[in-house]
MARDRENFI-844957 format. One record per atom (N, C-alpha, C): atom name; residue number from 1; z, y, x. Coordinates in nm, 4 decimals, always signed. Each point is the difference from the previous one (the first is absolute). Layout:
<gufis>
 atom   n        z        y        x
   CA NUM        Z        Y        X
...
</gufis>
This chain:
<gufis>
 atom   n        z        y        x
    N   1 +10.9573 +10.7961  +9.4205
   CA   1  -0.0197  -0.0533  +0.1348
    C   1  +0.1289  +0.0188  +0.0810
    N   2  +0.0418  -0.1039  +0.0664
   CA   2  +0.1196  +0.0077  +0.0833
    C   2  -0.0373  +0.0583  +0.1355
    N   3  +0.0691  +0.1037  +0.0397
   CA   3  -0.0275  +0.0692  +0.1253
    C   3  +0.0885  -0.0545  +0.1116
    N   4  -0.0581  -0.0135  +0.1195
   CA   4  +0.0763  -0.0432  +0.1166
    C   4  +0.1078  +0.0978  +0.0404
    N   5  -0.0045  +0.1197  -0.0587
   CA   5  +0.1040  +0.0982  +0.0284
    C   5  +0.1137  -0.0094  -0.1014
    N   6  -0.0232  -0.0716  -0.1095
   CA   6  +0.1041  -0.0187  -0.1017
    C   6  +0.0621  -0.1386  +0.0082
    N   7  -0.0776  -0.0960  +0.0448
   CA   7  +0.0529  -0.1343  +0.0201
    C   7  +0.0943  +0.0039  +0.1192
    N   8  +0.1098  -0.0701  -0.0102
   CA   8  +0.1044  +0.0117  +0.1017
    C   8  +0.0458  -0.1369  +0.0492
    N   9  +0.0576  +0.0024  +0.1166
   CA   9  +0.0675  -0.1159  +0.0572
    C   9  +0.1472  +0.0344  +0.0169
    N  10  +0.0852  -0.0968  -0.0264
   CA  10  +0.1429  +0.0137  +0.0243
    C  10  +0.0350  -0.1013  +0.1086
    N  11  +0.0636  +0.0469  +0.1050
   CA  11  +0.0410  -0.0865  +0.1103
    C  11  +0.1516  +0.0049  +0.0096
    N  12  +0.0615  -0.1174  +0.0019
   CA  12  +0.1449  -0.0105  +0.0176
    C  12  +0.0230  -0.0576  +0.1388
    N  13  +0.0694  +0.0774  +0.0832
   CA  13  +0.0308  -0.0417  +0.1379
    C  13  +0.1507  -0.0108  +0.0107
    N  14  +0.0480  -0.1044  +0.0637
   CA  14  +0.1450  -0.0167  +0.0053
    C  14  +0.0454  -0.0695  +0.1274
    N  15  +0.1238  +0.0292  +0.0331
   CA  15  +0.0700  -0.0633  +0.1114
    C  15  +0.1363  -0.0396  -0.0563
    N  16  +0.0166  -0.1285  -0.0259
   CA  16  +0.1216  -0.0479  -0.0653
    C  16  +0.0814  -0.0853  +0.0958
    N  17  +0.1325  +0.0079  -0.0112
   CA  17  +0.0839  -0.0850  +0.0853
    C  17  -0.0140  -0.1461  -0.0412
    N  18  -0.0026  -0.0891  +0.0999
   CA  18  -0.0140  -0.1433  -0.0280
    C  18  +0.0919  -0.0847  +0.0889
    N  19  +0.1112  +0.0594  +0.0429
   CA  19  +0.0925  -0.0717  +0.0878
    C  19  +0.0803  -0.1026  -0.0793
    N  20  +0.0598  +0.0428  -0.1083
   CA  20  +0.0819  -0.0877  -0.0830
    C  20  -0.0875  -0.0740  -0.1005
    N  21  +0.0480  -0.1151  -0.0454
   CA  21  -0.0748  -0.0788  -0.0984
    C  21  -0.0262  +0.0810  -0.1277
    N  22  +0.0978  +0.0756  -0.0462
   CA  22  -0.0154  +0.0806  -0.1215
    C  22  -0.1053  +0.1096  +0.0205
    N  23  -0.0084  +0.0548  +0.1216
   CA  23  -0.1010  +0.1025  +0.0300
    C  23  -0.1402  -0.0609  -0.0023
    N  24  -0.0137  -0.1200  +0.0573
   CA  24  -0.1295  -0.0677  -0.0005
    C  24  -0.0449  -0.0294  -0.1431
    N  25  +0.0940  -0.0426  -0.0837
   CA  25  -0.0321  -0.0271  -0.1394
    C  25  -0.0418  +0.1278  -0.0716
    N  26  +0.0711  +0.1099  +0.0251
   CA  26  -0.0342  +0.1281  -0.0641
    C  26  -0.1386  +0.0462  +0.0440
    N  27  -0.0328  -0.0178  +0.1277
   CA  27  -0.1326  +0.0394  +0.0504
    C  27  -0.1090  -0.0861  -0.0635
    N  28  +0.0237  -0.1292  -0.0104
   CA  28  -0.0959  -0.0904  -0.0636
    C  28  -0.0171  +0.0340  -0.1474
    N  29  +0.1095  +0.0274  -0.0686
   CA  29  -0.0063  +0.0374  -0.1411
    C  29  -0.0809  +0.1280  -0.0184
    N  30  +0.0171  +0.0969  +0.0905
   CA  30  -0.0745  +0.1260  -0.0089
    C  30  -0.1489  -0.0258  +0.0205
    N  31  -0.0355  -0.0794  +0.1013
   CA  31  -0.1412  -0.0334  +0.0237
    C  31  -0.0605  -0.0693  -0.1223
    N  32  +0.0747  -0.0946  -0.0565
   CA  32  -0.0492  -0.0718  -0.1174
    C  32  -0.0151  +0.0925  -0.1203
    N  33  +0.0898  +0.0958  -0.0141
   CA  33  -0.0108  +0.0973  -0.1092
    C  33  -0.1276  +0.0821  +0.0158
    N  34  -0.0307  +0.0405  +0.1230
   CA  34  -0.1236  +0.0750  +0.0244
    C  34  -0.1224  -0.0839  -0.0372
    N  35  -0.0001  -0.1257  +0.0393
   CA  35  -0.1113  -0.0886  -0.0345
    C  35  -0.0119  -0.0159  -0.1514
    N  36  +0.1143  -0.0146  -0.0671
   CA  36  -0.0002  -0.0129  -0.1464
    C  36  -0.0551  +0.1258  -0.0673
    N  37  +0.0154  +0.1157  +0.0637
   CA  37  -0.0509  +0.1265  -0.0537
    C  37  -0.1492  +0.0190  +0.0290
    N  38  -0.0594  -0.0925  +0.0727
   CA  38  -0.1432  +0.0098  +0.0292
    C  38  -0.0321  +0.0614  +0.1342
    N  39  +0.1017  +0.0209  +0.0845
   CA  39  -0.0248  +0.0493  +0.1349
    C  39  -0.0528  -0.1155  +0.0854
    N  40  -0.0803  +0.0326  +0.0996
   CA  40  -0.0485  -0.0988  +0.0954
    C  40  +0.0573  +0.0321  +0.1372
    N  41  +0.0296  -0.1032  +0.0756
   CA  41  +0.0549  +0.0211  +0.1330
    C  41  -0.1124  +0.0426  +0.0944
    N  42  +0.0141  +0.1195  +0.0597
   CA  42  -0.0942  +0.0479  +0.1012
    C  42  +0.0479  -0.0435  +0.1383
    N  43  +0.1297  +0.0094  +0.0214
   CA  43  +0.0685  -0.0495  +0.1190
    C  43  +0.1358  -0.0484  -0.0479
    N  44  +0.0786  -0.0610  +0.0869
   CA  44  +0.1221  -0.0654  -0.0461
    C  44  +0.0911  +0.0925  -0.0808
    N  45  +0.0180  +0.1217  +0.0397
   CA  45  +0.0870  +0.0927  -0.0727
    C  45  -0.0781  +0.1181  -0.0577
    N  46  -0.1277  -0.0240  -0.0291
   CA  46  -0.0854  +0.1032  -0.0590
    C  46  -0.0774  -0.0638  -0.1157
    N  47  +0.0226  +0.0520  -0.1186
   CA  47  -0.0656  -0.0514  -0.1208
    C  47  -0.0750  +0.1139  -0.0667
    N  48  -0.1156  -0.0299  -0.0590
   CA  48  -0.0781  +0.1057  -0.0630
    C  48  -0.0548  -0.0439  -0.1343
    N  49  -0.0233  +0.1006  -0.0838
   CA  49  -0.0508  -0.0249  -0.1348
    C  49  -0.0948  +0.1120  -0.0388
    N  50  -0.1101  -0.0386  -0.0639
   CA  50  -0.0991  +0.0936  -0.0503
    C  50  +0.0432  +0.0480  -0.1380
    N  51  -0.0075  +0.1304  -0.0246
   CA  51  +0.0378  +0.0578  -0.1295
    C  51  -0.1107  +0.0921  -0.0487
    N  52  -0.0126  +0.0097  -0.1321
   CA  52  -0.1088  +0.0780  -0.0579
    C  52  +0.0452  +0.1342  -0.0570
    N  53  +0.1301  +0.0302  +0.0055
   CA  53  +0.0466  +0.1276  -0.0544
    C  53  +0.1354  +0.0358  +0.0599
    N  54  +0.0338  +0.1282  -0.0100
   CA  54  +0.1309  +0.0446  +0.0477
    C  54  +0.1103  -0.0630  -0.0845
    N  55  -0.0249  -0.0183  -0.1290
   CA  55  +0.1002  -0.0630  -0.0873
    C  55  +0.0292  -0.1428  +0.0461
    N  56  -0.1038  -0.0718  +0.0401
   CA  56  +0.0192  -0.1359  +0.0503
    C  56  +0.0788  +0.0019  +0.1310
    N  57  -0.0303  +0.0948  +0.0873
   CA  57  +0.0746  +0.0141  +0.1256
    C  57  +0.1475  +0.0274  -0.0290
    N  58  +0.0270  +0.0910  -0.0904
   CA  58  +0.1385  +0.0330  -0.0348
    C  58  +0.0739  -0.1226  -0.0529
    N  59  -0.0680  -0.0794  -0.0811
   CA  59  +0.0607  -0.1223  -0.0545
    C  59  +0.0351  -0.0969  +0.1119
    N  60  -0.0933  -0.0236  +0.0919
   CA  60  +0.0272  -0.0941  +0.1092
    C  60  +0.1062  +0.0539  +0.0951
    N  61  +0.0043  +0.1300  +0.0213
   CA  61  +0.1065  +0.0570  +0.0827
    C  61  +0.1361  -0.0296  -0.0608
    N  62  +0.0106  +0.0097  -0.1318
   CA  62  +0.1269  -0.0310  -0.0688
    C  62  +0.0338  -0.1482  +0.0123
    N  63  -0.1017  -0.0858  -0.0147
   CA  63  +0.0229  -0.1444  +0.0154
    C  63  +0.0507  -0.0322  +0.1401
    N  64  -0.0618  +0.0613  +0.1007
   CA  64  +0.0430  -0.0237  +0.1384
    C  64  +0.1436  +0.0473  +0.0177
    N  65  +0.0300  +0.1172  -0.0521
   CA  65  +0.1360  +0.0533  +0.0118
    C  65  +0.1013  -0.0941  -0.0636
    N  66  -0.0352  -0.0585  -0.1114
   CA  66  +0.0895  -0.0948  -0.0678
    C  66  +0.0232  -0.1249  +0.0844
    N  67  -0.0992  -0.0417  +0.0760
   CA  67  +0.0085  -0.1230  +0.0793
    C  67  +0.0607  +0.0198  +0.1387
    N  68  +0.0319  +0.1240  +0.0378
   CA  68  +0.0493  +0.0270  +0.1355
    C  68  +0.1240  -0.0823  +0.0341
    N  69  +0.0036  -0.0558  +0.1208
   CA  69  +0.1211  -0.0680  +0.0464
    C  69  +0.1047  +0.1019  +0.0457
    N  70  +0.1211  -0.0465  +0.0243
   CA  70  +0.1106  +0.0876  +0.0409
    C  70  -0.0282  +0.0747  +0.1300
    N  71  -0.0403  -0.0720  +0.1029
   CA  71  -0.0131  +0.0620  +0.1317
    C  71  -0.1448  +0.0211  +0.0397
    N  72  -0.0175  +0.0561  +0.1172
   CA  72  -0.1333  +0.0174  +0.0544
    C  72  -0.0643  +0.1311  -0.0388
    N  73  -0.1251  +0.0132  +0.0410
   CA  73  -0.0760  +0.1220  -0.0257
    C  73  -0.1314  -0.0377  -0.0682
    N  74  -0.0314  +0.0713  -0.1079
   CA  74  -0.1230  -0.0242  -0.0744
    C  74  -0.0711  +0.1334  -0.0190
    N  75  -0.1290  +0.0028  +0.0298
   CA  75  -0.0830  +0.1190  -0.0219
    C  75  -0.1145  -0.0371  -0.0922
    N  76  -0.0331  +0.0914  -0.0914
   CA  76  -0.1145  -0.0180  -0.0879
    C  76  -0.1002  +0.1100  +0.0328
    N  77  -0.1193  -0.0412  +0.0364
   CA  77  -0.1070  +0.0916  +0.0381
    C  77  -0.1107  -0.0098  -0.1044
    N  78  -0.0576  +0.1141  -0.0359
   CA  78  -0.1093  +0.0027  -0.0971
    C  78  -0.1173  +0.0749  +0.0612
    N  79  -0.1212  -0.0550  -0.0186
   CA  79  -0.1177  +0.0706  +0.0483
    C  79  -0.1211  -0.0395  -0.0831
    N  80  -0.1026  +0.0847  +0.0069
   CA  80  -0.1188  -0.0224  -0.0820
    C  80  -0.0837  -0.1148  +0.0536
    N  81  -0.0868  -0.0498  -0.0867
   CA  81  -0.0907  -0.1061  +0.0392
    C  81  -0.0958  +0.0481  +0.1094
    N  82  -0.0400  +0.1252  -0.0051
   CA  82  -0.0871  +0.0559  +0.1043
    C  82  +0.0704  -0.0025  +0.1355
    N  83  +0.1303  +0.0292  +0.0023
   CA  83  +0.0757  -0.0067  +0.1245
    C  83  +0.0130  -0.1452  +0.0466
    N  84  +0.0188  -0.0904  -0.0932
   CA  84  +0.0096  -0.1432  +0.0318
    C  84  -0.1255  -0.0481  +0.0722
    N  85  -0.1154  +0.0472  -0.0460
   CA  85  -0.1267  -0.0402  +0.0613
    C  85  -0.0100  +0.0434  +0.1460
    N  86  +0.0806  +0.0970  +0.0411
   CA  86  -0.0059  +0.0519  +0.1373
    C  86  +0.0980  -0.0690  +0.0948
    N  87  +0.0738  -0.0994  -0.0500
   CA  87  +0.0924  -0.0743  +0.0863
    C  87  -0.0812  -0.0727  +0.1075
    N  88  +0.0465  +0.0061  +0.1224
   CA  88  -0.0624  -0.0712  +0.1111
    C  88  +0.0880  -0.1208  +0.0305
    N  89  -0.0579  -0.1197  -0.0083
   CA  89  +0.0762  -0.1233  +0.0181
    C  89  -0.0565  -0.0828  +0.1146
    N  90  +0.0896  -0.0692  +0.0683
   CA  90  -0.0364  -0.0906  +0.1077
    C  90  +0.0709  -0.1333  -0.0210
    N  91  -0.0681  -0.1077  +0.0336
   CA  91  +0.0627  -0.1315  +0.0127
    C  91  -0.0175  -0.0355  +0.1462
    N  92  +0.1107  +0.0045  +0.0730
   CA  92  -0.0119  -0.0104  +0.1443
    C  92  -0.0732  +0.1233  +0.0484
    N  93  -0.1030  -0.0169  +0.0789
   CA  93  -0.0800  +0.1140  +0.0464
    C  93  -0.1253  +0.0210  -0.0839
    N  94  -0.0183  -0.0870  -0.1008
   CA  94  -0.1207  +0.0081  -0.0829
    C  94  +0.0197  +0.0998  -0.1143
    N  95  -0.0832  +0.1028  -0.0010
   CA  95  +0.0051  +0.0989  -0.1071
    C  95  -0.0538  -0.0623  -0.1274
    N  96  +0.0697  +0.0217  -0.1098
   CA  96  -0.0367  -0.0570  -0.1283
    C  96  -0.0867  +0.0973  -0.0793
    N  97  -0.0808  -0.0515  -0.0931
   CA  97  -0.0808  +0.0892  -0.0822
    C  97  +0.0890  +0.0873  -0.0877
    N  98  -0.0500  +0.1128  -0.0458
   CA  98  +0.0810  +0.0902  -0.0834
    C  98  +0.0492  -0.0691  -0.1269
    N  99  +0.1168  +0.0427  -0.0458
   CA  99  +0.0563  -0.0532  -0.1232
    C  99  -0.0819  +0.0470  -0.1185
    N 100  +0.0014  -0.0776  -0.1047
   CA 100  -0.0711  +0.0355  -0.1217
    C 100  +0.0939  -0.0208  -0.1171
    N 101  -0.0160  +0.0820  -0.1011
   CA 101  +0.0830  -0.0117  -0.1199
    C 101  -0.0249  -0.1338  -0.0677
    N 102  +0.1008  -0.0525  -0.0700
   CA 102  -0.0227  -0.1246  -0.0717
    C 102  -0.1060  +0.0185  -0.1072
    N 103  -0.0670  -0.1085  -0.0345
   CA 103  -0.0978  +0.0050  -0.1081
    C 103  +0.0704  +0.0316  -0.1311
    N 104  -0.0719  +0.0529  -0.0945
   CA 104  +0.0567  +0.0375  -0.1294
    C 104  +0.0762  -0.1171  -0.0631
    N 105  -0.0516  -0.1217  +0.0152
   CA 105  +0.0652  -0.1162  -0.0599
    C 105  +0.1351  -0.0281  +0.0623
    N 106  +0.0213  +0.0389  +0.1251
   CA 106  +0.1262  -0.0220  +0.0681
    C 106  +0.1085  +0.0948  -0.0459
    N 107  -0.0376  +0.1044  -0.0721
   CA 107  +0.0986  +0.1008  -0.0398
    C 107  +0.0916  -0.0484  -0.1106
    N 108  -0.0449  -0.0966  -0.0784
   CA 108  +0.0762  -0.0383  -0.1182
    C 108  +0.0360  -0.1422  +0.0006
</gufis>
């Protein structure tokens, strides 16, 4: 049985320079690399991915590190599925229902 305390989320948050054309391309390439790795965009510079083991998290952390652009700041945050369920979200002033883990079929 998969436990909500063992299932994890990886969140990549970044602030990349986009003044020069080459910087914009590097930022776009980084976003596309995250999408190719199975991350979903939560907000424009926040991407998240569901993982089922620490080994999987370590692998994706290495993939993200390989895809890093030259400039900017990138943070990788990891937290349990139980913590994810406690996120409080709003769209405008409307409070959204609690987050739920993806269905088993979405994991693979």
